C-alpha positions as CSV (number, residue, x, y, z in Angstrom):
1,M,-75.3,50.0,-65.5
2,N,-72.6,51.9,-67.6
3,H,-72.8,55.7,-68.6
4,D,-70.4,57.2,-70.8
5,D,-71.8,60.7,-71.6
6,R,-69.3,62.9,-70.0
7,A,-70.9,66.2,-71.3
8,W,-74.3,65.1,-69.6
9,D,-72.4,64.2,-66.4
10,D,-70.9,67.7,-66.4
11,R,-74.3,69.4,-67.0
12,V,-75.9,67.6,-64.3
13,A,-72.8,68.5,-61.9
14,A,-73.2,72.0,-62.8
15,A,-76.9,72.0,-62.2
16,W,-76.2,70.7,-58.7
17,A,-73.5,73.1,-58.2
18,S,-76.1,75.9,-58.6
19,F,-78.6,74.4,-56.3
20,D,-78.3,76.8,-53.4
21,T,-78.8,79.7,-55.8
22,Y,-82.5,78.5,-56.3
23,G,-83.6,78.9,-52.5
24,E,-86.8,77.2,-51.3
25,Q,-88.9,79.4,-53.6
26,G,-86.9,78.0,-56.8
27,A,-87.3,74.4,-55.7
28,A,-89.9,73.6,-58.6
29,D,-87.6,75.4,-61.0
30,F,-84.4,73.4,-60.0
31,R,-86.4,70.1,-60.2
32,A,-87.5,71.2,-63.7
33,V,-83.8,71.7,-64.6
34,I,-83.1,67.9,-63.4
35,D,-86.1,66.8,-65.1
36,A,-85.1,68.2,-68.3
37,L,-81.7,66.5,-68.1
38,A,-83.1,63.3,-67.1
39,A,-85.5,63.5,-70.1
40,E,-82.5,63.4,-72.5
41,L,-82.1,59.7,-71.2
42,P,-84.2,56.8,-72.0
43,A,-87.7,57.0,-69.8
44,D,-86.6,54.1,-67.8
45,S,-83.0,55.1,-67.4
46,P,-81.7,54.4,-63.9
47,L,-79.5,57.3,-63.8
48,G,-82.2,59.6,-64.7
49,L,-84.5,58.2,-62.0
50,F,-81.7,58.7,-59.5
51,E,-81.1,62.4,-60.4
52,R,-85.0,63.0,-60.3
53,A,-85.1,61.3,-57.0
54,C,-82.0,63.3,-55.8
55,A,-83.9,66.7,-56.8
56,W,-87.2,65.7,-55.0
57,D,-85.1,64.7,-51.9
58,S,-82.9,67.7,-51.9
59,T,-86.3,70.2,-52.1
60,G,-87.7,68.7,-49.2
61,H,-89.8,65.7,-50.8
62,S,-88.8,62.4,-49.4
63,D,-91.9,61.0,-50.1
64,R,-91.6,61.6,-53.8
65,A,-88.0,60.5,-53.8
66,V,-88.5,57.1,-52.4
67,P,-90.4,55.5,-55.2
68,L,-87.9,56.9,-57.8
69,Y,-84.8,55.7,-55.8
70,R,-86.3,52.2,-55.6
71,E,-87.0,52.3,-59.5
72,A,-83.5,53.3,-60.2
73,L,-82.1,50.6,-58.0
74,A,-84.5,48.0,-59.4
75,G,-83.4,49.3,-63.0
76,G,-79.8,48.4,-62.4
77,L,-78.3,51.5,-60.9
78,D,-75.0,50.3,-59.4
79,G,-71.4,51.2,-58.3
80,Y,-70.9,54.6,-56.6
81,R,-74.3,56.2,-57.6
82,G,-76.0,52.8,-56.6
83,R,-74.4,53.2,-53.2
84,R,-75.4,56.9,-53.0
85,A,-79.0,55.8,-54.0
86,K,-79.2,53.4,-51.0
87,I,-77.8,55.8,-48.5
88,Q,-80.3,58.5,-49.8
89,L,-83.2,56.0,-50.0
90,S,-82.4,54.9,-46.4
91,S,-82.4,58.7,-45.3
92,S,-85.6,59.4,-47.2
93,L,-87.3,56.2,-45.7
94,R,-86.4,57.5,-42.1
95,N,-87.8,60.9,-43.1
96,V,-91.3,59.3,-44.1
97,G,-91.5,57.0,-40.8
98,R,-89.8,53.8,-42.1
99,P,-86.6,53.7,-40.6
100,E,-86.6,49.8,-40.2
101,E,-86.4,49.6,-44.0
102,G,-83.5,51.9,-44.2
103,V,-81.7,49.6,-41.6
104,K,-82.5,46.7,-43.8
105,L,-81.3,48.4,-46.9
106,L,-77.9,49.7,-45.4
107,T,-76.7,47.1,-43.1
108,P,-75.3,45.1,-45.9
109,E,-73.5,48.2,-47.2
110,L,-71.2,47.9,-43.9
111,D,-69.7,44.9,-45.6
112,A,-69.4,46.3,-49.1
113,P,-65.9,47.2,-50.7
114,S,-64.7,50.4,-49.0
115,D,-65.0,53.7,-50.6
116,E,-65.5,57.5,-49.6
117,L,-69.0,56.9,-48.8
118,D,-68.2,54.5,-45.8
119,D,-68.8,57.3,-43.4
120,A,-72.1,58.4,-44.8
121,V,-73.4,54.8,-44.7
122,R,-72.6,54.5,-40.9
123,A,-74.0,58.1,-40.3
124,T,-77.4,57.3,-42.2
125,L,-77.6,53.9,-40.5
126,A,-77.0,55.4,-37.1
127,L,-79.9,57.8,-37.6
128,C,-82.2,55.1,-38.8
129,L,-81.2,53.0,-35.7
130,S,-81.7,55.7,-33.7
131,S,-85.3,56.5,-35.0
132,L,-85.9,52.9,-33.9
133,G,-84.6,53.5,-30.2
134,R,-81.4,51.6,-30.9
135,D,-79.2,54.6,-30.0
136,R,-76.3,52.7,-28.6
137,E,-75.7,50.7,-31.9
138,G,-76.1,54.0,-33.7
139,L,-73.5,55.7,-31.5
140,A,-71.3,52.5,-32.0
141,L,-71.3,53.0,-35.5
142,V,-70.5,57.0,-35.5
143,L,-67.7,56.4,-33.3
144,E,-66.3,53.8,-35.5
145,A,-66.6,55.9,-38.4
146,L,-65.0,58.9,-36.4
147,A,-62.1,56.9,-35.0
148,A,-60.5,56.7,-38.3
149,H,-60.2,60.3,-38.6
150,L,-58.9,61.1,-35.2
151,P,-55.1,62.0,-35.0
152,R,-54.9,60.0,-31.7
153,Y,-57.1,57.5,-29.7
154,Q,-58.1,55.6,-33.0
155,R,-57.5,52.3,-31.3
156,S,-59.3,53.1,-27.9
157,M,-62.4,54.9,-29.8
158,A,-62.7,51.7,-32.0
159,N,-62.8,49.5,-28.8
160,Y,-65.3,51.8,-27.1
161,A,-67.5,51.5,-30.1
162,R,-67.3,47.8,-30.0
163,A,-68.0,47.7,-26.4
164,L,-71.4,49.6,-26.9
165,T,-72.8,46.7,-28.7
166,E,-71.3,43.7,-27.1
167,P,-73.4,41.9,-24.6
168,D,-72.3,42.4,-21.1
169,D,-70.4,39.8,-19.3
């Protein structure tokens, strides 16, 4: 899915940059700003659906976000925003008591081409796994993500992470 309207993207970025100024009382006002921006796109635009999902999600309504994320992905949202949608949908699924769906959605992302969202994939997947009582697997993912950022001990932390999920001999 290609989107080439830089001015629209800039206005969406500006809206999100102002998010914290709305506070809890202004959640509906913020969603209205995003809805107005999304309304500039065709009704079935995956990008508009994604932004609306993000607005519901960010204002504490994971239940309202889930179907919008699904629709955006089904409509062809891909690339960086598609990966964000998978991460955020998985988190929302966990929030509404369906972490197993989040695990199913995010596990393939471990093998996706690497980008700056890799750690967010692992962190969100770890939370979903933890919600399913699979804490060791979640901890292994978090240690694996953290290891790359340590000034020392990267190799040992990566080995410890692997050992958490390998069967005992």
